[in-house]
ZAMARGU-4260 file (C-alpha; in steps of 0.2 Angstrom, whole numbers, plus 5000, padded with zeros to 4 digits):
<rodrens>
0) 4716/5218/4870 | 4706/5209/4856 | 4705/5191/4852 | 4702/5184/4835 | 4698/5166/4830
5) 4710/5158/4819 | 4704/5142/4809 | 4693/5140/4825 | 4707/5130/4833 | 4717/5144/4841
10) 4712/5161/4849 | 4725/5174/4845 | 4728/5188/4858 | 4733/5204/4850 | 4741/5216/4862
15) 4740/5235/4861 | 4758/5237/4856 | 4756/5226/4840 | 4738/5231/4835 | 4742/5243/4822
20) 4757/5234/4815 | 4773/5241/4807 | 4774/5247/4789 | 4788/5238/4779 | 4793/5241/4761
25) 4809/5231/4762 | 4811/5212/4767 | 4828/5204/4769 | 4828/5185/4771 | 4843/5175/4776
30) 4845/5157/4783 | 4856/5144/4791 | 4854/5125/4793 | 4842/5128/4807 | 4832/5144/4805
35) 4826/5157/4793 | 4828/5176/4798 | 4816/5188/4790 | 4821/5207/4793 | 4807/5219/4789
40) 4813/5237/4786 | 4807/5253/4779 | 4815/5266/4769 | 4809/5284/4767 | 4814/5297/4755
45) 4830/5307/4760 | 4837/5293/4771 | 4853/5285/4767 | 4849/5268/4773 | 4834/5257/4778
50) 4830/5255/4796 | 4825/5237/4802 | 4808/5238/4811 | 4805/5219/4814 | 4815/5203/4814
55) 4806/5187/4813 | 4816/5170/4816 | 4807/5154/4810 | 4811/5136/4810 | 4813/5129/4792
60) 4796/5120/4794 | 4787/5136/4799 | 4795/5146/4785 | 4788/5133/4772 | 4771/5135/4780
65) 4772/5153/4779 | 4777/5152/4760 | 4762/5141/4757 | 4750/5152/4767 | 4757/5167/4757
70) 4754/5158/4740 | 4736/5154/4746 | 4732/5171/4751 | 4740/5179/4736 | 4729/5167/4725
75) 4714/5172/4734 | 4718/5191/4733 | 4721/5190/4714 | 4705/5180/4712 | 4695/5195/4719
80) 4706/5210/4714 | 4715/5204/4699 | 4733/5199/4696 | 4747/5209/4706 | 4759/5216/4693
85) 4777/5217/4696 | 4788/5229/4686 | 4800/5221/4675 | 4819/5223/4680 | 4814/5230/4697
90) 4817/5215/4708 | 4831/5223/4718 | 4826/5241/4716 | 4814/5250/4729 | 4797/5253/4722
95) 4796/5271/4728 | 4809/5284/4721 | 4820/5286/4737 | 4835/5294/4727 | 4827/5311/4727
100) 4830/5323/4741 | 4815/5334/4740 | 4796/5332/4743 | 4783/5333/4730 | 4765/5335/4731
</rodrens>
């Protein structure tokens, strides 16, 4: 197990089962009055529907902190690597062409 410093206030222990993370190319967000639910899923070519690989449940205050942290990190990323371009009219469509049933090289 490895430990990383976070803002020099906390030590985060990263277990072997989460070290490599999970890939997600779909995120679904829902909420109630008391919590936000983030479902991370992945869709692969040829599959009929996405498979949820992780579910994160947050208090509203933590969801807001996550939003602010993501905004800050995206700004830092874009400062170094350039602006992230989003395709027009693609907000609800998957990025990869999952509607094909054959492999391509």
